[in-house]
Structures are given as structure tokens and as C-alpha cells.
C-alpha positions in Angstrom: -13.9 -72.3 -52.9 -14.9 -73.9 -49.6 -11.2 -74.5 -48.8 -10.4 -70.8 -49.4 -13.3 -69.6 -47.1 -12.1 -71.9 -44.3 -8.5 -70.7 -44.6 -9.6 -67.0 -44.4 -11.8 -67.8 -41.4 -8.9 -69.5 -39.6 -6.6 -66.6 -40.2 -9.3 -64.2 -38.9 -9.9 -66.2 -35.8 -6.1 -66.4 -35.2 -5.7 -62.6 -35.3 -8.8 -62.0 -33.2 -7.5 -64.4 -30.6 -4.2 -62.4 -30.5 -6.0 -59.1 -29.8 -5.8 -58.2 -26.1 -7.1 -55.3 -24.0 -4.6 -53.0 -22.3 -4.7 -50.3 -19.6 -6.2 -47.1 -21.0 -4.3 -44.8 -18.6 -1.0 -46.5 -19.3 -1.7 -46.1 -23.1 -1.9 -42.3 -22.8 1.7 -41.5 -23.7 1.4 -43.6 -26.9 -2.0 -42.1 -27.6 -0.4 -38.6 -27.4 2.2 -39.5 -30.0 -0.3 -41.1 -32.3 -2.6 -38.0 -32.0 0.4 -35.7 -32.9 0.9 -37.8 -36.1 -2.8 -37.4 -36.9 -2.7 -33.6 -36.4 0.4 -33.3 -38.6 -1.3 -35.3 -41.4 -4.4 -33.1 -41.5 -4.8 -30.0 -43.7 -8.0 -28.6 -42.4 -9.6 -27.8 -39.1 -8.3 -27.3 -35.6 -5.7 -29.5 -33.9 -7.0 -32.1 -31.5 -6.1 -32.3 -27.8 -6.4 -35.7 -26.0 -9.1 -35.8 -23.3 -8.7 -39.5 -22.5 -8.2 -42.9 -23.9 -11.7 -44.5 -24.0 -10.6 -47.9 -25.1 -7.3 -49.6 -26.0 -6.3 -53.0 -27.4 -3.0 -54.5 -28.6 -2.1 -57.1 -31.2 1.5 -58.3 -31.4 2.7 -59.5 -34.8 6.3 -60.5 -34.6 8.4 -57.6 -33.3 5.6 -55.1 -34.2 2.8 -54.0 -31.9 -0.5 -52.9 -33.4 -2.6 -50.4 -31.3 -6.4 -50.2 -31.7 -7.3 -47.0 -29.8 -10.5 -45.1 -29.2 -9.6 -41.5 -28.2 -11.9 -38.8 -26.8 -10.6 -35.5 -28.1 -11.4 -31.8 -28.2 -10.4 -29.1 -30.6 -7.6 -26.7 -29.5 -7.3 -23.0 -30.3 -4.7 -23.7 -33.1 -5.3 -24.4 -36.8 -3.7 -27.7 -37.8 -1.2 -25.8 -40.0 -0.1 -23.5 -37.2 3.5 -23.6 -36.1 2.7 -22.9 -32.4 3.7 -25.3 -29.7 1.3 -27.7 -28.2 1.2 -25.7 -24.9 0.4 -22.5 -26.7 -2.5 -24.2 -28.4 -4.2 -25.4 -25.2 -7.8 -24.4 -25.1 -8.6 -21.2 -23.2 -10.0 -22.2 -19.8 -12.3 -19.2 -19.8 -14.1 -20.4 -22.9 -17.7 -21.2 -22.4 -18.5 -25.0 -22.6 -21.1 -24.2 -25.3 -18.2 -23.0 -27.6 -16.1 -26.2 -27.2 -16.0 -28.9 -29.9 -15.4 -32.4 -28.8 -15.0 -35.6 -30.8 -13.8 -39.2 -30.9 -11.1 -40.8 -33.0 -10.8 -44.5 -33.8 -7.2 -45.2 -34.6 -5.1 -48.2 -35.8 -1.3 -47.5 -35.4 1.8 -49.7 -35.4 5.0 -49.6 -33.4 7.6 -51.8 -35.0 9.8 -52.7 -32.0 9.6 -52.4 -28.2 12.8 -50.3 -28.1 11.4 -47.8 -30.7 8.9 -45.1 -29.8 8.1 -44.3 -33.4 4.6 -45.0 -34.6 3.0 -45.2 -38.0 -0.7 -44.4 -38.3 -2.3 -47.1 -40.5 -5.8 -45.6 -40.5 -8.1 -43.4 -38.4 -11.6 -41.9 -38.4 -12.5 -38.8 -36.3 -16.0 -37.4 -35.8 -16.7 -34.1 -33.9 -19.7 -32.4 -32.5 -20.4 -29.3 -30.4 -20.8 -29.5 -26.6 -23.6 -27.0 -27.0 -25.6 -29.3 -29.4 -25.9 -31.8 -26.6 -25.8 -29.7 -23.4 -26.5 -26.0 -24.1 -29.7 -26.1 -26.1 -31.9 -27.4 -23.3 -34.8 -25.8 -21.5 -32.4 -24.7 -18.7 -30.0 -22.9 -21.1 -30.1 -19.1 -21.0 -28.5 -18.9 -24.5 -29.7 -20.7 -27.6 -26.9 -21.5 -30.0 -27.5 -22.6 -33.6 -24.8 -24.6 -35.4 -25.2 -24.3 -39.2 -24.1 -27.3 -41.3 -24.1 -25.3 -44.5 -21.6 -22.5 -43.9 -21.1 -21.2 -47.4 -23.9 -18.7 -47.3 -21.8 -16.9 -44.7 -18.8 -16.4 -46.9 -19.6 -12.7 -47.4 -19.5 -12.1 -43.6 -16.2 -14.0 -43.4 -14.8 -11.8 -46.2 -15.8 -8.7 -44.3 -14.2 -10.0 -41.1 -11.0 -10.8 -42.9 -10.9 -7.4 -44.7 -11.1 -5.7 -41.3 -8.3 -7.9 -40.0 -6.1 -7.2 -43.0 -6.8 -3.5 -42.6 -5.4 -3.7 -39.1 -2.6 -6.1 -40.0 -1.0 -5.1 -43.3 1.3 -8.2 -43.3 -1.8 -10.3 -44.2 -2.9 -8.4 -47.3 -2.5 -11.4 -49.6 -4.7 -13.7 -47.6 -8.2 -14.8 -48.7 -11.0 -16.9 -47.3 -10.6 -20.5 -48.5 -13.2 -22.3 -46.4 -15.8 -21.5 -43.7 -15.1 -24.0 -40.9 -18.0 -23.4 -38.5 -20.9 -20.9 -38.1 -22.5 -20.4 -34.7 -25.4 -17.9 -33.9 -26.3 -17.1 -30.4 -29.6 -15.6 -29.2 -31.4 -14.9 -26.0 -34.1 -17.1 -24.7 -36.2 -17.0 -21.6 -36.2 -19.7 -19.0 -38.5 -20.6 -16.2 -37.2 -19.9 -12.7 -37.6 -21.5 -9.3 -39.9 -19.2 -7.3 -37.8 -20.1 -4.1 -34.6 -18.9 -5.7 -32.8 -16.2 -3.6 -32.4 -13.9 -6.6 -36.2 -14.1 -7.2 -36.8 -13.1 -3.6 -34.5 -10.1 -3.8 -36.1 -9.0 -7.1 -39.6 -9.3 -5.5 -38.4 -7.4 -2.4 -37.3 -4.5 -4.6 -40.7 -4.5 -6.5 -42.8 -4.7 -3.3 -40.8 -2.0 -1.5 -41.2 0.3 -4.5 -45.0 -0.3 -4.5 -45.3 0.4 -0.7 -43.1 3.6 -1.1 -45.5 4.9 -3.7 -48.5 4.8 -1.3 -49.0 8.0 0.7 -51.4 6.5 3.2 -52.7 3.2 4.5 -50.9 0.1 5.5 -48.0 -1.6 3.8 -48.5 -4.8 1.8 -46.6 -8.0 2.5 -45.5 -10.8 0.2 -47.9 -13.8 0.2 -46.3 -15.9 -2.5 -44.7 -15.8 -5.9 -46.8 -17.6 -8.5 -44.7 -17.7 -11.6 -41.6 -16.2 -13.2 -39.1 -16.3 -16.1 -35.6 -15.1 -16.4 -33.9 -13.7 -19.6 -30.2 -13.8 -19.7 -28.2 -12.0 -22.3 -26.2 -8.8 -22.3 -28.7 -7.9 -19.4 -30.5 -10.1 -16.9 -34.2 -9.5 -16.4 -36.7 -11.2 -14.1 -40.4 -11.1 -15.0 -42.8 -12.6 -12.4 -46.2 -12.5 -10.8 -46.6 -12.3 -7.0 -49.5 -12.1 -4.6 -49.6 -9.6 -1.7 -51.8 -9.1 1.4 -52.2 -6.0 3.6 -50.1 -5.9 6.7 -50.6 -4.1 10.1 -47.8 -1.5 9.6 -48.6 1.9 8.1 -46.6 3.2 5.2 -45.2 6.1 7.4 -44.1 3.7 10.2 -40.5 3.5 8.9 -40.6 -0.3 9.1 -40.1 -2.6 6.1 -42.8 -5.1 5.1 -40.7 -7.9 6.6 -41.3 -6.3 10.1 -45.1 -6.4 9.8 -47.7 -9.1 10.3 -50.7 -9.9 8.1 -53.9 -8.0 8.9 -57.0 -10.0 9.8 -58.3 -11.7 6.7 -61.8 -10.2 6.9 -60.4 -6.6 6.8 -57.2 -7.1 4.8 -56.9 -6.0 1.2 -55.2 -8.4 -1.3 -53.6 -8.0 -4.6 -51.6 -9.4 -7.5 -48.6 -7.7 -9.1 -46.8 -8.3 -12.4 -43.3 -6.9 -12.4 -40.0 -6.8 -14.4 -36.8 -6.3 -12.5 -33.3 -5.8 -14.0 -30.3 -7.4 -12.3 -26.9 -5.7 -12.5 -23.7 -7.1 -11.1 -24.1 -9.8 -8.4 -26.9 -8.5 -6.1 -28.0 -5.1 -7.5 -31.7 -5.0 -8.6 -33.8 -2.2 -10.1 -37.5 -2.2 -10.9 -38.3 -1.5 -14.6 -42.1 -1.9 -14.7 -44.9 -3.0 -12.4 -48.7 -3.3 -12.4 -50.6 -4.1 -9.3 -54.3 -4.9 -9.0 -55.6 -4.4 -5.4 -58.8 -5.7 -4.0 -59.8 -3.8 -0.8 -61.4 -5.7 2.0 -64.8 -4.1 1.1 -64.4 -2.5 -2.3 -63.7 -3.0 -6.0 -60.3 -3.8 -7.6 -57.9 -0.8 -7.9 -55.1 -0.9 -10.4 -51.8 0.8 -9.8 -49.1 1.0 -12.5 -45.4 1.9 -12.2 -42.8 2.5 -15.0 -39.2 3.4 -14.1 -38.4 6.6 -16.0 -35.0 6.1 -17.6 -34.8 2.4 -17.0 -34.4 -0.3 -19.6 -36.9 -3.1 -19.8 -37.8 -5.8 -22.3 -41.0 -5.5 -24.3 -43.0 -8.0 -26.4 -41.6 -8.4 -29.9 -45.1 -8.1 -31.3 -45.7 -4.7 -29.6 -47.4 -2.4 -32.1 -45.2 0.5 -31.0 -42.2 -1.3 -32.6 -43.7 -1.1 -36.2 -42.7 2.5 -37.1 -39.3 2.0 -35.4 -38.6 -1.2 -37.4 -39.8 0.4 -40.6 -37.4 3.3 -40.1 -34.6 0.9 -39.2 -35.0 -1.2 -42.3 -35.3 1.8 -44.6 -32.1 3.4 -43.0 -30.2 0.1 -43.5 -31.3 -0.3 -47.1 -30.4 3.3 -47.9 -26.9 3.0 -46.4 -25.8 -0.5 -47.4 -23.8 -1.2 -50.5 -25.6 -4.5 -51.0 -27.2 -5.0 -54.5 -30.5 -6.2 -53.1 -33.0 -4.7 -50.5 -33.5 -6.4 -47.2 -36.8 -7.1 -45.6 -37.5 -7.8 -41.9 -37.9 -11.5 -41.2 -38.1 -11.8 -37.4 -37.7 -9.7 -34.3 -35.6 -11.8 -31.8 -35.8 -9.4 -28.8 -36.7 -5.8 -27.9 -36.1 -3.4 -25.1 -37.4 0.0 -24.3 -36.1 3.0 -22.4 -37.9 6.3 -21.8 -35.0 8.7 -21.7 -36.6 12.1 -21.1 -39.4 14.6 -21.6 -39.2 18.0 -23.4 -41.5 21.0 -23.3 -41.4 23.4 -26.3 -42.6 27.0 -26.5 -42.9 28.9 -29.8 -43.8 32.6 -30.2 -45.2 34.0 -33.5 -45.6 37.5 -34.9 -48.8 38.9 -36.4 -47.9 37.2 -39.7 -47.8 33.8 -38.0 -44.0 33.6 -38.3 -42.1 32.0 -35.5 -40.0 34.7 -33.9 -38.8 32.9 -30.8 -38.6 29.3 -29.8 -37.6 27.7 -26.5 -37.2 24.2 -25.3 -36.8 22.7 -21.8 -35.9 19.0 -21.5 -35.8 16.8 -18.4 -33.6 13.7 -18.7 -34.7 10.9 -16.5 -32.1 9.9 -14.0 -32.9 6.2 -13.9 -30.2 4.4 -12.1 -29.7 2.1 -15.0 -29.9 4.8 -17.7 -28.3 3.3 -20.8 -24.9 4.5 -21.8 -24.1 5.4 -25.4 -22.6 2.8 -27.8 -19.1 1.8 -26.8 -16.3 3.6 -28.5 -14.9 0.4 -29.9 -18.2 -0.7 -31.5 -17.0 -2.9 -34.4 -18.4 -1.8 -37.7 -19.9 1.4 -36.3 -19.0 4.8 -37.7 -16.5 6.6 -35.5 -15.8 10.3 -35.3 -12.3 11.5 -36.4 -10.8 14.8 -35.3 -10.9 17.2 -38.2 -7.2 17.8 -38.0 -6.3 14.0 -37.9 -3.5 12.9 -40.2 -5.7 9.9 -41.0 -7.8 12.3 -43.2 -4.9 13.4 -45.4 -5.3 10.6 -48.0 -9.1 10.6 -48.2 -9.2 14.4 -48.4 -6.7 14.2 -51.3 -9.0 11.8 -53.2 -12.0 14.0 -52.5 -10.6 17.3 -53.7 -9.1 15.5 -56.8 -12.6 14.1 -57.6 -14.1 17.6 -57.1 -11.7 19.3 -59.4 -12.0 16.5 -62.0 -15.8 16.5 -62.1 -16.6 20.2 -62.0 -16.3 22.5 -65.1 -14.9 25.5 -63.2 -11.9 27.2 -64.8 -9.9 27.3 -61.6 -8.9 24.7 -59.1 -10.6 24.4 -55.7 -8.7 23.6 -52.5 -10.0 22.5 -49.1 -10.3 25.4 -46.7 -12.0 24.0 -43.6 -13.0 20.4 -42.6 -16.3 20.6 -40.6 -16.6 17.0 -39.5 -15.5 13.5 -40.4 -16.2 9.8 -39.6 -14.7 6.5 -40.6 -16.3 3.0 -40.8 -14.9 -0.4 -41.4 -17.0 -2.0 -44.3 -14.9 -4.5 -46.2 -12.3 -1.7 -46.4 -12.5 1.8 -44.9 -15.3 4.3 -45.7 -14.8 7.9 -44.8 -17.6 10.5 -44.7 -16.2 14.1 -44.7 -17.9 17.5 -44.8 -15.7 20.4 -45.8 -15.6 23.9 -47.3 -13.7 24.2 -50.6 -12.6 27.6 -51.9 -11.6 28.7 -55.4 -7.8 29.2 -55.9 -5.8 31.4 -58.3 -4.5 28.4 -60.2 -6.3 28.0 -63.5 -6.8 24.6 -65.0 -5.5 26.0 -68.3 -2.1 26.9 -66.9 -1.7 24.1 -64.3 -2.0 20.4 -64.8 -3.0 19.8 -61.1 -3.7 21.5 -57.8 -0.5 22.1 -55.9 0.3 23.3 -52.4 1.4 26.7 -53.8 -2.1 27.5 -55.1 -3.5 30.4 -53.0 -7.1 31.0 -52.3 -8.7 33.9 -54.1 -9.7 36.8 -51.8 -13.0 37.1 -53.8 -13.9 33.7 -55.1 -16.4 30.9 -55.1 -16.9 28.8 -52.0 -18.5 25.3 -51.9 -20.0 23.3 -49.0 -19.1 19.7 -49.9 -20.0 16.2 -48.5 -17.7 13.4 -49.6 -17.8 9.6 -49.3 -14.5 8.0 -49.9 -14.3 4.2 -49.9 -10.7 2.7 -49.8 -9.3 -0.8 -50.0 -5.5 -0.1 -50.0 -4.5 -3.8 -50.5 -6.3 -3.7 -53.8 -5.4 -0.1 -54.7 -9.1 0.6 -54.9 -10.5 4.0 -54.2 -14.1 5.1 -54.9 -14.7 8.8 -54.0 -18.1 10.6 -54.5 -18.4 14.3 -53.8 -21.5 16.5 -53.7 -21.2 20.3 -53.3 -23.4 23.3 -53.2 -22.3 26.8 -53.8 -22.2 29.3 -50.9 -23.0 33.0 -51.3 -20.0 34.9 -52.5 -19.5 37.8 -50.2 -17.8 40.9 -51.7 -15.6 42.7 -49.2 -16.2 46.4 -48.8 -13.4 48.9 -48.9 -12.5 50.1 -45.5 -13.0 53.8 -46.4 -16.0 53.6 -48.7 -18.1 56.8 -48.7 -21.7 55.9 -49.0 -21.2 52.2 -48.3 -23.2 50.4 -45.5 -21.2 50.0 -42.3 -21.8 47.5 -39.5 -22.8 48.9 -36.1 -22.5 47.0 -32.8 -25.9 45.9 -31.7 -25.5 47.6 -28.3 -24.3 50.9 -29.7 -26.0 54.0 -28.3 -26.1 55.2 -31.9 -29.1 52.8 -32.3 -31.3 54.3 -29.5 -33.1 56.9 -31.7 -33.7 54.7 -34.8 -34.9 51.8 -32.7 -37.4 54.2 -31.0 -38.8 55.2 -34.4 -38.9 51.6 -35.5 -40.9 50.3 -32.6 -43.3 53.3 -32.7 -44.0 52.6 -36.4 -44.6 48.9 -35.6 -47.1 49.6 -32.8 -48.9 52.2 -34.9 -49.3 50.1 -38.0 -50.3 46.8 -36.5 -53.8 46.0 -35.1 -52.7 43.9 -32.1 -54.4 44.6 -28.8 -51.1 44.9 -27.0 -47.9 46.9 -27.5 -44.7 45.3 -28.7 -41.2 46.2 -27.4 -37.8 45.4 -28.8 -36.3 42.4 -27.1 -33.1 41.6 -29.1 -31.2 43.4 -31.8 -29.6 40.8 -34.1 -27.6 43.1 -36.5 -27.5 46.7 -37.7 -25.9 48.8 -40.4 -26.0 52.4 -41.3 -25.4 54.2 -44.7 -25.0 57.9 -45.6 -27.0 58.7 -48.8 -27.3 62.3 -50.0 -27.0 63.8 -46.5 -29.7 61.4 -45.3 -28.9 58.5 -43.0 -30.7 55.2 -43.5 -30.7 52.3 -41.1 -31.2 48.6 -41.4 -31.9 46.9 -38.2 -33.0 43.3 -37.6 -34.5 42.8 -34.1 -36.9 40.6 -32.2 -40.0 42.4 -30.9 
């Protein structure tokens, strides 16, 4: 046993003695070929690109050379089974560092002769990690990224994303989600700022000038110092800070800026502290969202001045009580409109913003029976310079409007009218007469919401097996106002239509020459002058109001001859 142990030790020492370091840069061509072999042998994940050779040793055994390599790598944009060329798979240079995945591979590979450039990979071990996990999630990072080890709970979201892709690319209808490779969630976080930063000064300058501009008299205030501040970077950038101010010697009507003034004598000067939130757009465009200043006059009590930009967006605290009814409504709306089998509950509010978009004044006029007879509304929309725009037209997963005459509606309308005729017990088929509005939404397939008017046709269900294009609408027939939801997954031949309708009043047409039938009269016809006079006289005689009424608007009027007497029906606003 001791002899065997000694022999093994000698062999080990012999091989260790033969191992020799080699130049890492000179080893790169060999490392590239070895990494290609590793990528070709993998079945999952993204192909690796070589960053550098971190360590390289050689061991010559006869004509063969054994390479012991440590390679620093990063993931490319191509799946390992992709047929794209290496150049096409190079990582997009515009990608944020936080999205890059780096790693290290330890490799043993053999080349069997100096003349041959063919390698065989004996063994390798690669480990990867996100750049963000080491660099991005720091106190200086504007965006917090969470990397989830357990990705299976996100399979449903992956299925939805793939369904949308298959809907847009029909050639991939047979694909399915096999494995969730990586799940990343990004969220906004605030970070402390350097009070001497140029952007902070520009933001304070906007806030202070706004405060000075709001004063009608007295002197301008000047910046004394910025005491604290934070910055929130996400889809928008906001600076929130506190700064101290002192009264200067320039009046607010002088036309000078606060930078052109000098501080007033300390004994007479007022001082103050302001808390402001400023939004940054573009490179150097700033706009004030909110500001509160507490001013202490030289010989008086503290005076508080508040400013809120009408029409401007600004962040608010996630525990603001005003959010509660909004969040309650949002969760209820989501639960009422989702196809998920379970209800959702609010877990956490990550961020919140507010915008006061306008103000409306309403006026209502009532008659003696307390019925509203006239209503008016006047709205002023705030013209804040950063007034929010509506949701983008390409909002993924959002409902989008469809023109009522779009060919895209042909198939869902066909399913809707078939469902309507199948479910109702009417003796005649209905056909769609008018489409009032329509939307579509990508939800693991395509969901259509359509509102339309359906009218009864002359085709009976007894004589016809189905509704055809030749079925004419009855001149006097039933009309329905219908709302349809049609869910379609074409690659599975799956269609789920639901239709709800309500009957509209059936209007019987009058003969054109009908003696004794009511006839419509234009509301501005001179024929109405006398009957309207009698009507308003009767109204003012019978009611006990202190003031007279007069007719303001005639809505509609008809006349009818009945046994040589003429009767009138007039609907008017008095």
C-alpha cells in the first residue's frame, strides 16, 4: 500500500512539474476556439463572448498540449442554439451595464499536435452573475434591480409574452415556453445628491425665481445655502431639496435677478427656509412642481407661503391618505376585468405621482318641480408646461381603439352575431346594422370589445339554417343594442364570445298621407307662434313662482287634426 501511494505521488509531482504558465494575450486565439466548442456543446442559456484570458498554463504530454485556461466571459445576445454568426451575436453596445451578465469559465482542453488547430474540451465549469448584482444595487444607483433565482412563478407572464409574439408572428405558432432563464425587476429609488452639483443649483434657481416672482412687493430673496436633497431617477427625474434664503437689497420690481443683488443688513433682513420639488426634462430644462417657504421677517413672526404648479406632475408620498380611494378603485377595476381565477390584493405602493389637470364649474337650473331643466359646465385645463400626455398609442397590453369599419373586426363580429342568434329564442335571425365602437387588447390572445346595433331580418330560423348575406332587414322589426366580448386564440382555434343585448323601442313608421295622424313640425316654424303663446301663458298662470317664465328652447313639436280641432304637442325649455 505504501509503495502504491509513493508511485502516485511521484506521478503527480512529475505532471505538476511539467505545467508551465504562458502569455495570456498570446493564448486568446486558442481561447476563442475553445469557447466556440463550449458554446456548441451547450443546450441552454446564451452564448458566451470572450472578455479576456485571466490565466493560462500549458502541459506538454508527447505531441499533445493540454491547456488550463481561466476565461472571463459575458453573455451575448444569441441563444446557444441560434444559427446566427458570432458577429451578429455581439452584445448591443447601447445596453445598460446593469443588464449585462458576466462570468468565468475554467477549462481543460487538449490540442494533439502543433500543426493542428483542432481542440478537444476535456472538461469545463462556468459560473455567471449579473453586473448589476455587484455594481448597480448600491446607494449611488438610481435604479434598483432585483434578480430572482426562482423564475418558475413567472411562467404565466412568460406565456403571455410568447402568446403576443406568436400573434404578431404566425410562423411561431407551435412554440411554447420550456424554461424561464432569468427574471429581472427594476424599480425607482431615491438617492442623495451633492448640494454643490450644477443641476441642483439650476433646480434651486428655478424654485427661488418662482418664489420671488410671486411676491408683489418688498425685496427679493437670495440663496444662502442648500441644506439637503435627494434625486429620483426613473421615467422622470425629480429633485427634492431644502434651501435657506435671506432678504436682498433689490426690490421685486427692479427687473434684476437675485444673483444681481447683495444681502441686506443682518439686523433688518428677513430669512427663510424653502422645501421644493423640481422636475428635470431633457438636459437642462427644469420646472417647479411644489414649494413651501417659511419666512421669518426681521421683526415679526414666521409667514408661510405655498406654491403648487397647476398642471405639473410631482411625486407624492406612497402613504399619502389621498391615495387610498384611488388604490381601492384601481384594485377593484383590475379584479373586475381580469380573467385570473383569484382576486388580487394590494401589497405595496412602490411610487406615486400627482397631477392637478384642471378645474370645472357646474351650473344647474331646476323647475318648480325640482327637476333639472338646464345644465352647464365650464372647465379650465391647467396649462402646466409639463402637462402629462395621454398613454402612448403603442402601450403594450393596453386596449386600443379600432375604426368601426376596420377589416380587423370582420371575424370577431361574425362570432358575435352567431352567438347572438344561437342564444336568443327569436324566430328570425338578427344581423349587425351599425358598429358604434370597438377596441382590441392583447391578453394571451386577442380580446375584442364591440358595441353594435343588431336588427331583425326577414330570414326565419325555421326556413334558413344560418344567417346569410342575402337576409334583408325588416322595415318594421326589433332592434337590439348589443355589447360583445370576443376572446380569440387563432393558433389553438379557440374562440369565446359573450354577447349581452337590450331591446330598443320599435318605431312604427307613419304613412306619408295619414289623415288624423300626428305630423312633425320644424321647431322654428311660424306655425308654432300662437300655440307657444297659449302654453307659456298657461304655465305662468298656473304656477306660484314670483317671477314669470319665458320659452327659451323648443325641442320638438307635432300637430294632429282631430274632429276639426287641432292639438299640439310641444316640448320646450322655459
